[in-house]
GUGUKE-910573 format. One record per atom (N, C-alpha, C, O): residue number from 1; residue in one letter; atom name; x, y, z. Coordinates in nm, 2 decimals, padded with zeros to 4 digits. Example, Ala and Ser with C-alpha at 12.3 -4.5 7.8 and 13.67 -1.06 7.14 Angstrom:
// GUGUKE-910573
{pos 1 | code A | site N | X 01.32 | Y -00.57 | Z 00.78}
{pos 1 | code A | site CA | X 01.23 | Y -00.45 | Z 00.78}
{pos 1 | code A | site C | X 01.32 | Y -00.33 | Z 00.78}
{pos 1 | code A | site O | X 01.42 | Y -00.33 | Z 00.85}
{pos 2 | code S | site N | X 01.28 | Y -00.22 | Z 00.71}
{pos 2 | code S | site CA | X 01.37 | Y -00.11 | Z 00.71}
{pos 2 | code S | site C | X 01.29 | Y 00.00 | Z 00.79}
{pos 2 | code S | site O | X 01.34 | Y 00.11 | Z 00.80}
// end
This chain:
// GUGUKE-910573
{pos 1 | code M | site N | X 17.67 | Y 00.56 | Z -01.15}
{pos 1 | code M | site CA | X 17.64 | Y 00.55 | Z -01.27}
{pos 1 | code M | site C | X 17.66 | Y 00.68 | Z -01.35}
{pos 1 | code M | site O | X 17.61 | Y 00.79 | Z -01.32}
{pos 2 | code N | site N | X 17.71 | Y 00.66 | Z -01.45}
{pos 2 | code N | site CA | X 17.74 | Y 00.79 | Z -01.54}
{pos 2 | code N | site C | X 17.64 | Y 00.79 | Z -01.65}
{pos 2 | code N | site O | X 17.59 | Y 00.69 | Z -01.69}
{pos 3 | code T | site N | X 17.62 | Y 00.92 | Z -01.69}
{pos 3 | code T | site CA | X 17.52 | Y 00.96 | Z -01.80}
{pos 3 | code T | site C | X 17.61 | Y 00.94 | Z -01.94}
{pos 3 | code T | site O | X 17.72 | Y 00.89 | Z -01.93}
{pos 4 | code G | site N | X 17.55 | Y 00.97 | Z -02.06}
{pos 4 | code G | site CA | X 17.62 | Y 00.97 | Z -02.17}
{pos 4 | code G | site C | X 17.74 | Y 01.06 | Z -02.17}
{pos 4 | code G | site O | X 17.82 | Y 01.04 | Z -02.26}
{pos 5 | code L | site N | X 17.75 | Y 01.16 | Z -02.08}
{pos 5 | code L | site CA | X 17.87 | Y 01.24 | Z -02.09}
{pos 5 | code L | site C | X 17.96 | Y 01.22 | Z -02.01}
{pos 5 | code L | site O | X 18.07 | Y 01.29 | Z -02.02}
{pos 6 | code G | site N | X 17.94 | Y 01.11 | Z -01.90}
{pos 6 | code G | site CA | X 18.07 | Y 01.05 | Z -01.84}
{pos 6 | code G | site C | X 18.06 | Y 01.14 | Z -01.71}
{pos 6 | code G | site O | X 18.16 | Y 01.15 | Z -01.64}
{pos 7 | code V | site N | X 17.95 | Y 01.21 | Z -01.68}
{pos 7 | code V | site CA | X 17.94 | Y 01.28 | Z -01.55}
{pos 7 | code V | site C | X 17.83 | Y 01.22 | Z -01.46}
{pos 7 | code V | site O | X 17.72 | Y 01.20 | Z -01.50}
{pos 8 | code D | site N | X 17.86 | Y 01.21 | Z -01.34}
{pos 8 | code D | site CA | X 17.76 | Y 01.17 | Z -01.23}
{pos 8 | code D | site C | X 17.64 | Y 01.24 | Z -01.24}
{pos 8 | code D | site O | X 17.64 | Y 01.36 | Z -01.24}
{pos 9 | code P | site N | X 17.53 | Y 01.17 | Z -01.25}
{pos 9 | code P | site CA | X 17.40 | Y 01.22 | Z -01.26}
{pos 9 | code P | site C | X 17.36 | Y 01.32 | Z -01.16}
{pos 9 | code P | site O | X 17.28 | Y 01.41 | Z -01.18}
{pos 10 | code D | site N | X 17.41 | Y 01.29 | Z -01.03}
{pos 10 | code D | site CA | X 17.39 | Y 01.38 | Z -00.92}
{pos 10 | code D | site C | X 17.45 | Y 01.51 | Z -00.94}
{pos 10 | code D | site O | X 17.39 | Y 01.61 | Z -00.90}
{pos 11 | code I | site N | X 17.53 | Y 01.52 | Z -01.00}
{pos 11 | code I | site CA | X 17.62 | Y 01.65 | Z -01.03}
{pos 11 | code I | site C | X 17.52 | Y 01.73 | Z -01.13}
{pos 11 | code I | site O | X 17.50 | Y 01.85 | Z -01.12}
{pos 12 | code L | site N | X 17.48 | Y 01.66 | Z -01.22}
{pos 12 | code L | site CA | X 17.40 | Y 01.71 | Z -01.33}
{pos 12 | code L | site C | X 17.27 | Y 01.78 | Z -01.25}
{pos 12 | code L | site O | X 17.24 | Y 01.89 | Z -01.26}
{pos 13 | code I | site N | X 17.22 | Y 01.69 | Z -01.18}
{pos 13 | code I | site CA | X 17.08 | Y 01.72 | Z -01.11}
{pos 13 | code I | site C | X 17.11 | Y 01.87 | Z -01.01}
{pos 13 | code I | site O | X 17.02 | Y 01.96 | Z -01.00}
{pos 14 | code V | site N | X 17.22 | Y 01.87 | Z -00.96}
{pos 14 | code V | site CA | X 17.24 | Y 01.98 | Z -00.86}
{pos 14 | code V | site C | X 17.25 | Y 02.10 | Z -00.95}
{pos 14 | code V | site O | X 17.21 | Y 02.21 | Z -00.91}
{pos 15 | code L | site N | X 17.32 | Y 02.08 | Z -01.06}
{pos 15 | code L | site CA | X 17.34 | Y 02.21 | Z -01.14}
{pos 15 | code L | site C | X 17.21 | Y 02.25 | Z -01.21}
{pos 15 | code L | site O | X 17.18 | Y 02.37 | Z -01.21}
{pos 16 | code A | site N | X 17.15 | Y 02.17 | Z -01.26}
{pos 16 | code A | site CA | X 17.02 | Y 02.20 | Z -01.32}
{pos 16 | code A | site C | X 16.92 | Y 02.25 | Z -01.22}
{pos 16 | code A | site O | X 16.84 | Y 02.34 | Z -01.26}
{pos 17 | code T | site N | X 16.93 | Y 02.21 | Z -01.09}
{pos 17 | code T | site CA | X 16.86 | Y 02.29 | Z -00.99}
{pos 17 | code T | site C | X 16.89 | Y 02.42 | Z -00.96}
{pos 17 | code T | site O | X 16.80 | Y 02.51 | Z -00.95}
{pos 18 | code L | site N | X 17.00 | Y 02.45 | Z -00.95}
{pos 18 | code L | site CA | X 17.06 | Y 02.57 | Z -00.92}
{pos 18 | code L | site C | X 17.04 | Y 02.68 | Z -01.04}
{pos 18 | code L | site O | X 16.99 | Y 02.80 | Z -01.03}
{pos 19 | code V | site N | X 17.09 | Y 02.62 | Z -01.16}
{pos 19 | code V | site CA | X 17.06 | Y 02.70 | Z -01.27}
{pos 19 | code V | site C | X 16.92 | Y 02.74 | Z -01.29}
{pos 19 | code V | site O | X 16.90 | Y 02.86 | Z -01.32}
{pos 20 | code T | site N | X 16.81 | Y 02.67 | Z -01.28}
{pos 20 | code T | site CA | X 16.69 | Y 02.68 | Z -01.30}
{pos 20 | code T | site C | X 16.63 | Y 02.77 | Z -01.18}
{pos 20 | code T | site O | X 16.53 | Y 02.84 | Z -01.21}
{pos 21 | code I | site N | X 16.68 | Y 02.76 | Z -01.05}
{pos 21 | code I | site CA | X 16.63 | Y 02.82 | Z -00.95}
{pos 21 | code I | site C | X 16.68 | Y 02.99 | Z -00.97}
{pos 21 | code I | site O | X 16.60 | Y 03.08 | Z -00.95}
{pos 22 | code F | site N | X 16.80 | Y 03.00 | Z -01.01}
{pos 22 | code F | site CA | X 16.85 | Y 03.13 | Z -01.03}
{pos 22 | code F | site C | X 16.80 | Y 03.21 | Z -01.15}
{pos 22 | code F | site O | X 16.78 | Y 03.33 | Z -01.15}
{pos 23 | code A | site N | X 16.78 | Y 03.13 | Z -01.26}
{pos 23 | code A | site CA | X 16.72 | Y 03.19 | Z -01.40}
{pos 23 | code A | site C | X 16.58 | Y 03.21 | Z -01.35}
{pos 23 | code A | site O | X 16.53 | Y 03.31 | Z -01.38}
{pos 24 | code F | site N | X 16.50 | Y 03.14 | Z -01.28}
{pos 24 | code F | site CA | X 16.35 | Y 03.16 | Z -01.27}
{pos 24 | code F | site C | X 16.36 | Y 03.30 | Z -01.18}
{pos 24 | code F | site O | X 16.31 | Y 03.40 | Z -01.23}
{pos 25 | code S | site N | X 16.42 | Y 03.31 | Z -01.07}
{pos 25 | code S | site CA | X 16.42 | Y 03.45 | Z -01.00}
{pos 25 | code S | site C | X 16.44 | Y 03.55 | Z -01.08}
{pos 25 | code S | site O | X 16.37 | Y 03.65 | Z -01.07}
{pos 26 | code S | site N | X 16.55 | Y 03.55 | Z -01.16}
{pos 26 | code S | site CA | X 16.59 | Y 03.65 | Z -01.27}
{pos 26 | code S | site C | X 16.47 | Y 03.68 | Z -01.36}
{pos 26 | code S | site O | X 16.42 | Y 03.79 | Z -01.37}
{pos 27 | code A | site N | X 16.42 | Y 03.58 | Z -01.42}
{pos 27 | code A | site CA | X 16.33 | Y 03.60 | Z -01.50}
{pos 27 | code A | site C | X 16.20 | Y 03.68 | Z -01.47}
{pos 27 | code A | site O | X 16.14 | Y 03.76 | Z -01.53}
{pos 28 | code L | site N | X 16.17 | Y 03.62 | Z -01.34}
{pos 28 | code L | site CA | X 16.07 | Y 03.68 | Z -01.25}
{pos 28 | code L | site C | X 16.08 | Y 03.82 | Z -01.23}
{pos 28 | code L | site O | X 15.98 | Y 03.90 | Z -01.25}
{pos 29 | code A | site N | X 16.19 | Y 03.86 | Z -01.18}
{pos 29 | code A | site CA | X 16.22 | Y 03.97 | Z -01.14}
{pos 29 | code A | site C | X 16.22 | Y 04.09 | Z -01.26}
{pos 29 | code A | site O | X 16.18 | Y 04.21 | Z -01.25}
{pos 30 | code G | site N | X 16.27 | Y 04.03 | Z -01.38}
{pos 30 | code G | site CA | X 16.27 | Y 04.11 | Z -01.51}
{pos 30 | code G | site C | X 16.12 | Y 04.13 | Z -01.55}
{pos 30 | code G | site O | X 16.08 | Y 04.24 | Z -01.59}
{pos 31 | code W | site N | X 16.03 | Y 04.02 | Z -01.53}
{pos 31 | code W | site CA | X 15.90 | Y 04.03 | Z -01.57}
{pos 31 | code W | site C | X 15.81 | Y 04.13 | Z -01.50}
{pos 31 | code W | site O | X 15.71 | Y 04.19 | Z -01.56}
{pos 32 | code V | site N | X 15.85 | Y 04.15 | Z -01.35}
{pos 32 | code V | site CA | X 15.79 | Y 04.23 | Z -01.26}
{pos 32 | code V | site C | X 15.81 | Y 04.37 | Z -01.29}
{pos 32 | code V | site O | X 15.73 | Y 04.47 | Z -01.28}
{pos 33 | code S | site N | X 15.94 | Y 04.38 | Z -01.32}
{pos 33 | code S | site CA | X 15.99 | Y 04.53 | Z -01.35}
{pos 33 | code S | site C | X 15.96 | Y 04.57 | Z -01.49}
{pos 33 | code S | site O | X 16.01 | Y 04.67 | Z -01.54}
{pos 34 | code G | site N | X 15.89 | Y 04.48 | Z -01.56}
{pos 34 | code G | site CA | X 15.85 | Y 04.52 | Z -01.70}
{pos 34 | code G | site C | X 15.98 | Y 04.53 | Z -01.80}
{pos 34 | code G | site O | X 15.97 | Y 04.60 | Z -01.91}
{pos 35 | code R | site N | X 16.07 | Y 04.47 | Z -01.77}
{pos 35 | code R | site CA | X 16.19 | Y 04.46 | Z -01.88}
{pos 35 | code R | site C | X 16.20 | Y 04.30 | Z -01.93}
{pos 35 | code R | site O | X 16.16 | Y 04.20 | Z -01.87}
{pos 36 | code L | site N | X 16.27 | Y 04.31 | Z -02.04}
{pos 36 | code L | site CA | X 16.27 | Y 04.18 | Z -02.10}
{pos 36 | code L | site C | X 16.40 | Y 04.12 | Z -02.04}
{pos 36 | code L | site O | X 16.49 | Y 04.20 | Z -02.03}
{pos 37 | code A | site N | X 16.41 | Y 04.01 | Z -02.02}
{pos 37 | code A | site CA | X 16.54 | Y 03.93 | Z -01.96}
{pos 37 | code A | site C | X 16.57 | Y 03.80 | Z -02.03}
{pos 37 | code A | site O | X 16.54 | Y 03.68 | Z -02.00}
{pos 38 | code P | site N | X 16.63 | Y 03.85 | Z -02.15}
{pos 38 | code P | site CA | X 16.67 | Y 03.73 | Z -02.23}
{pos 38 | code P | site C | X 16.77 | Y 03.65 | Z -02.19}
{pos 38 | code P | site O | X 16.75 | Y 03.53 | Z -02.21}
{pos 39 | code V | site N | X 16.87 | Y 03.67 | Z -02.13}
{pos 39 | code V | site CA | X 16.96 | Y 03.59 | Z -02.06}
{pos 39 | code V | site C | X 16.92 | Y 03.49 | Z -01.97}
{pos 39 | code V | site O | X 16.97 | Y 03.38 | Z -01.95}
{pos 40 | code A | site N | X 16.80 | Y 03.54 | Z -01.89}
{pos 40 | code A | site CA | X 16.75 | Y 03.46 | Z -01.78}
{pos 40 | code A | site C | X 16.66 | Y 03.37 | Z -01.84}
{pos 40 | code A | site O | X 16.64 | Y 03.26 | Z -01.79}
{pos 41 | code T | site N | X 16.59 | Y 03.40 | Z -01.95}
{pos 41 | code T | site CA | X 16.49 | Y 03.30 | Z -02.01}
{pos 41 | code T | site C | X 16.56 | Y 03.19 | Z -02.08}
{pos 41 | code T | site O | X 16.53 | Y 03.07 | Z -02.08}
{pos 42 | code L | site N | X 16.70 | Y 03.24 | Z -02.16}
{pos 42 | code L | site CA | X 16.78 | Y 03.14 | Z -02.20}
{pos 42 | code L | site C | X 16.84 | Y 03.04 | Z -02.11}
{pos 42 | code L | site O | X 16.85 | Y 02.92 | Z -02.15}
{pos 43 | code S | site N | X 16.87 | Y 03.09 | Z -01.98}
{pos 43 | code S | site CA | X 16.92 | Y 03.00 | Z -01.86}
{pos 43 | code S | site C | X 16.82 | Y 02.92 | Z -01.82}
{pos 43 | code S | site O | X 16.84 | Y 02.80 | Z -01.79}
{pos 44 | code L | site N | X 16.69 | Y 02.96 | Z -01.80}
{pos 44 | code L | site CA | X 16.59 | Y 02.90 | Z -01.77}
{pos 44 | code L | site C | X 16.55 | Y 02.76 | Z -01.86}
{pos 44 | code L | site O | X 16.51 | Y 02.66 | Z -01.81}
{pos 45 | code G | site N | X 16.58 | Y 02.78 | Z -01.99}
{pos 45 | code G | site CA | X 16.57 | Y 02.69 | Z -02.08}
{pos 45 | code G | site C | X 16.68 | Y 02.59 | Z -02.05}
{pos 45 | code G | site O | X 16.66 | Y 02.46 | Z -02.06}
{pos 46 | code I | site N | X 16.79 | Y 02.64 | Z -02.04}
{pos 46 | code I | site CA | X 16.91 | Y 02.55 | Z -02.04}
{pos 46 | code I | site C | X 16.90 | Y 02.45 | Z -01.92}
{pos 46 | code I | site O | X 16.93 | Y 02.33 | Z -01.92}
{pos 47 | code G | site N | X 16.85 | Y 02.53 | Z -01.79}
{pos 47 | code G | site CA | X 16.83 | Y 02.43 | Z -01.67}
{pos 47 | code G | site C | X 16.71 | Y 02.32 | Z -01.69}
{pos 47 | code G | site O | X 16.73 | Y 02.21 | Z -01.66}
{pos 48 | code I | site N | X 16.60 | Y 02.35 | Z -01.75}
{pos 48 | code I | site CA | X 16.49 | Y 02.25 | Z -01.78}
{pos 48 | code I | site C | X 16.55 | Y 02.16 | Z -01.87}
{pos 48 | code I | site O | X 16.54 | Y 02.04 | Z -01.85}
{pos 49 | code G | site N | X 16.62 | Y 02.21 | Z -01.98}
{pos 49 | code G | site CA | X 16.69 | Y 02.10 | Z -02.07}
{pos 49 | code G | site C | X 16.78 | Y 02.01 | Z -02.00}
{pos 49 | code G | site O | X 16.80 | Y 01.89 | Z -02.04}
{pos 50 | code L | site N | X 16.85 | Y 02.06 | Z -01.90}
{pos 50 | code L | site CA | X 16.93 | Y 01.97 | Z -01.84}
{pos 50 | code L | site C | X 16.87 | Y 01.86 | Z -01.74}
{pos 50 | code L | site O | X 16.91 | Y 01.75 | Z -01.72}
{pos 51 | code F | site N | X 16.74 | Y 01.94 | Z -01.68}
{pos 51 | code F | site CA | X 16.65 | Y 01.82 | Z -01.61}
{pos 51 | code F | site C | X 16.61 | Y 01.72 | Z -01.71}
{pos 51 | code F | site O | X 16.62 | Y 01.60 | Z -01.67}
{pos 52 | code A | site N | X 16.58 | Y 01.74 | Z -01.82}
{pos 52 | code A | site CA | X 16.51 | Y 01.67 | Z -01.91}
{pos 52 | code A | site C | X 16.62 | Y 01.56 | Z -01.97}
{pos 52 | code A | site O | X 16.58 | Y 01.45 | Z -02.00}
{pos 53 | code F | site N | X 16.76 | Y 01.61 | Z -02.00}
{pos 53 | code F | site CA | X 16.85 | Y 01.52 | Z -02.04}
{pos 53 | code F | site C | X 16.88 | Y 01.42 | Z -01.93}
{pos 53 | code F | site O | X 16.90 | Y 01.30 | Z -01.96}
{pos 54 | code V | site N | X 16.89 | Y 01.46 | Z -01.78}
{pos 54 | code V | site CA | X 16.93 | Y 01.36 | Z -01.67}
{pos 54 | code V | site C | X 16.79 | Y 01.26 | Z -01.68}
{pos 54 | code V | site O | X 16.81 | Y 01.14 | Z -01.66}
{pos 55 | code H | site N | X 16.67 | Y 01.31 | Z -01.69}
{pos 55 | code H | site CA | X 16.55 | Y 01.22 | Z -01.68}
{pos 55 | code H | site C | X 16.56 | Y 01.11 | Z -01.79}
{pos 55 | code H | site O | X 16.52 | Y 01.00 | Z -01.76}
{pos 56 | code M | site N | X 16.59 | Y 01.14 | Z -01.90}
{pos 56 | code M | site CA | X 16.61 | Y 01.06 | Z -01.99}
{pos 56 | code M | site C | X 16.73 | Y 00.95 | Z -01.99}
{pos 56 | code M | site O | X 16.72 | Y 00.84 | Z -02.04}
{pos 57 | code Q | site N | X 16.85 | Y 00.99 | Z -01.92}
{pos 57 | code Q | site CA | X 16.97 | Y 00.91 | Z -01.90}
{pos 57 | code Q | site C | X 16.95 | Y 00.82 | Z -01.77}
{pos 57 | code Q | site O | X 17.01 | Y 00.71 | Z -01.77}
{pos 58 | code L | site N | X 16.86 | Y 00.85 | Z -01.68}
{pos 58 | code L | site CA | X 16.85 | Y 00.75 | Z -01.57}
{pos 58 | code L | site C | X 16.75 | Y 00.65 | Z -01.60}
{pos 58 | code L | site O | X 16.64 | Y 00.68 | Z -01.65}
{pos 59 | code P | site N | X 16.78 | Y 00.53 | Z -01.56}
{pos 59 | code P | site CA | X 16.68 | Y 00.41 | Z -01.59}
{pos 59 | code P | site C | X 16.55 | Y 00.41 | Z -01.56}
{pos 59 | code P | site O | X 16.47 | Y 00.35 | Z -01.63}
{pos 60 | code G | site N | X 16.52 | Y 00.48 | Z -01.44}
{pos 60 | code G | site CA | X 16.39 | Y 00.49 | Z -01.38}
{pos 60 | code G | site C | X 16.35 | Y 00.61 | Z -01.39}
{pos 60 | code G | site O | X 16.24 | Y 00.64 | Z -01.33}
{pos 61 | code G | site N | X 16.40 | Y 00.71 | Z -01.47}
{pos 61 | code G | site CA | X 16.36 | Y 00.85 | Z -01.47}
{pos 61 | code G | site C | X 16.40 | Y 00.94 | Z -01.34}
{pos 61 | code G | site O | X 16.45 | Y 00.90 | Z -01.24}
{pos 62 | code L | site N | X 16.36 | Y 01.05 | Z -01.36}
{pos 62 | code L | site CA | X 16.41 | Y 01.16 | Z -01.25}
{pos 62 | code L | site C | X 16.28 | Y 01.15 | Z -01.15}
{pos 62 | code L | site O | X 16.16 | Y 01.18 | Z -01.18}
{pos 63 | code T | site N | X 16.30 | Y 01.11 | Z -01.03}
{pos 63 | code T | site CA | X 16.21 | Y 01.13 | Z -00.93}
{pos 63 | code T | site C | X 16.21 | Y 01.25 | Z -00.86}
{pos 63 | code T | site O | X 16.32 | Y 01.31 | Z -00.86}
{pos 64 | code P | site N | X 16.09 | Y 01.31 | Z -00.79}
{pos 64 | code P | site CA | X 16.11 | Y 01.42 | Z -00.69}
{pos 64 | code P | site C | X 16.19 | Y 01.40 | Z -00.58}
{pos 64 | code P | site O | X 16.23 | Y 01.49 | Z -00.52}
{pos 65 | code V | site N | X 16.22 | Y 01.28 | Z -00.54}
{pos 65 | code V | site CA | X 16.31 | Y 01.24 | Z -00.43}
{pos 65 | code V | site C | X 16.45 | Y 01.24 | Z -00.47}
{pos 65 | code V | site O | X 16.53 | Y 01.26 | Z -00.38}
{pos 66 | code A | site N | X 16.47 | Y 01.23 | Z -00.59}
{pos 66 | code A | site CA | X 16.61 | Y 01.22 | Z -00.65}
{pos 66 | code A | site C | X 16.68 | Y 01.35 | Z -00.63}
{pos 66 | code A | site O | X 16.80 | Y 01.35 | Z -00.61}
{pos 67 | code I | site N | X 16.60 | Y 01.47 | Z -00.62}
{pos 67 | code I | site CA | X 16.67 | Y 01.61 | Z -00.62}
{pos 67 | code I | site C | X 16.75 | Y 01.63 | Z -00.49}
{pos 67 | code I | site O | X 16.86 | Y 01.67 | Z -00.50}
{pos 68 | code P | site N | X 16.67 | Y 01.59 | Z -00.37}
{pos 68 | code P | site CA | X 16.75 | Y 01.62 | Z -00.23}
{pos 68 | code P | site C | X 16.84 | Y 01.52 | Z -00.22}
{pos 68 | code P | site O | X 16.95 | Y 01.55 | Z -00.16}
{pos 69 | code L | site N | X 16.84 | Y 01.40 | Z -00.26}
{pos 69 | code L | site CA | X 16.93 | Y 01.30 | Z -00.23}
{pos 69 | code L | site C | X 17.05 | Y 01.34 | Z -00.34}
{pos 69 | code L | site O | X 17.16 | Y 01.30 | Z -00.32}
{pos 70 | code A | site N | X 17.04 | Y 01.40 | Z -00.43}
{pos 70 | code A | site CA | X 17.15 | Y 01.45 | Z -00.51}
{pos 70 | code A | site C | X 17.22 | Y 01.55 | Z -00.45}
{pos 70 | code A | site O | X 17.34 | Y 01.56 | Z -00.47}
{pos 71 | code F | site N | X 17.15 | Y 01.64 | Z -00.37}
{pos 71 | code F | site CA | X 17.23 | Y 01.75 | Z -00.31}
{pos 71 | code F | site C | X 17.31 | Y 01.69 | Z -00.19}
{pos 71 | code F | site O | X 17.41 | Y 01.75 | Z -00.14}
{pos 72 | code I | site N | X 17.25 | Y 01.58 | Z -00.14}
{pos 72 | code I | site CA | X 17.33 | Y 01.51 | Z -00.02}
{pos 72 | code I | site C | X 17.45 | Y 01.45 | Z -00.06}
{pos 72 | code I | site O | X 17.55 | Y 01.45 | Z 00.01}
{pos 73 | code N | site N | X 17.43 | Y 01.38 | Z -00.18}
{pos 73 | code N | site CA | X 17.55 | Y 01.30 | Z -00.24}
{pos 73 | code N | site C | X 17.66 | Y 01.39 | Z -00.29}
{pos 73 | code N | site O | X 17.78 | Y 01.36 | Z -00.26}
{pos 74 | code V | site N | X 17.63 | Y 01.50 | Z -00.36}
{pos 74 | code V | site CA | X 17.72 | Y 01.59 | Z -00.41}
{pos 74 | code V | site C | X 17.79 | Y 01.65 | Z -00.28}
{pos 74 | code V | site O | X 17.91 | Y 01.66 | Z -00.28}
{pos 75 | code A | site N | X 17.72 | Y 01.68 | Z -00.17}
{pos 75 | code A | site CA | X 17.79 | Y 01.73 | Z -00.05}
{pos 75 | code A | site C | X 17.87 | Y 01.64 | Z 00.02}
{pos 75 | code A | site O | X 17.96 | Y 01.68 | Z 00.09}
{pos 76 | code A | site N | X 17.83 | Y 01.50 | Z 00.01}
{pos 76 | code A | site CA | X 17.93 | Y 01.39 | Z 00.05}
{pos 76 | code A | site C | X 18.04 | Y 01.38 | Z -00.04}
{pos 76 | code A | site O | X 18.14 | Y 01.34 | Z 00.01}
{pos 77 | code M | site N | X 18.05 | Y 01.40 | Z -00.16}
{pos 77 | code M | site CA | X 18.14 | Y 01.39 | Z -00.24}
{pos 77 | code M | site C | X 18.26 | Y 01.51 | Z -00.24}
{pos 77 | code M | site O | X 18.38 | Y 01.49 | Z -00.27}
{pos 78 | code I | site N | X 18.21 | Y 01.62 | Z -00.20}
{pos 78 | code I | site CA | X 18.28 | Y 01.74 | Z -00.17}
{pos 78 | code I | site C | X 18.35 | Y 01.72 | Z -00.04}
{pos 78 | code I | site O | X 18.47 | Y 01.73 | Z -00.04}
{pos 79 | code L | site N | X 18.29 | Y 01.69 | Z 00.07}
{pos 79 | code L | site CA | X 18.34 | Y 01.66 | Z 00.19}
{pos 79 | code L | site C | X 18.44 | Y 01.54 | Z 00.19}
{pos 79 | code L | site O | X 18.53 | Y 01.53 | Z 00.28}
{pos 80 | code G | site N | X 18.43 | Y 01.45 | Z 00.11}
{pos 80 | code G | site CA | X 18.53 | Y 01.35 | Z 00.10}
{pos 80 | code G | site C | X 18.49 | Y 01.24 | Z 00.19}
{pos 80 | code G | site O | X 18.58 | Y 01.18 | Z 00.26}
{pos 81 | code N | site N | X 18.34 | Y 01.20 | Z 00.20}
{pos 81 | code N | site CA | X 18.29 | Y 01.11 | Z 00.25}
{pos 81 | code N | site C | X 18.24 | Y 00.98 | Z 00.17}
{pos 81 | code N | site O | X 18.19 | Y 00.89 | Z 00.24}
// end
């Protein structure tokens, strides 16, 4: 099933997860050291926005179980299975 952009939603879920995790860790590190991290904050917003986009595009919405399954499906795509 494709989203409005013609990209597999599993790929978008994996990208959103990775961007959000890396951005959150960077924003947290900036906050702990007392520095402003505008790029990390922007990236965090992009990752969350991508999750919202995927949630709106999927017929049943995005469920917590869909995230690990998306990683498995993308790994299977990469490995050619």
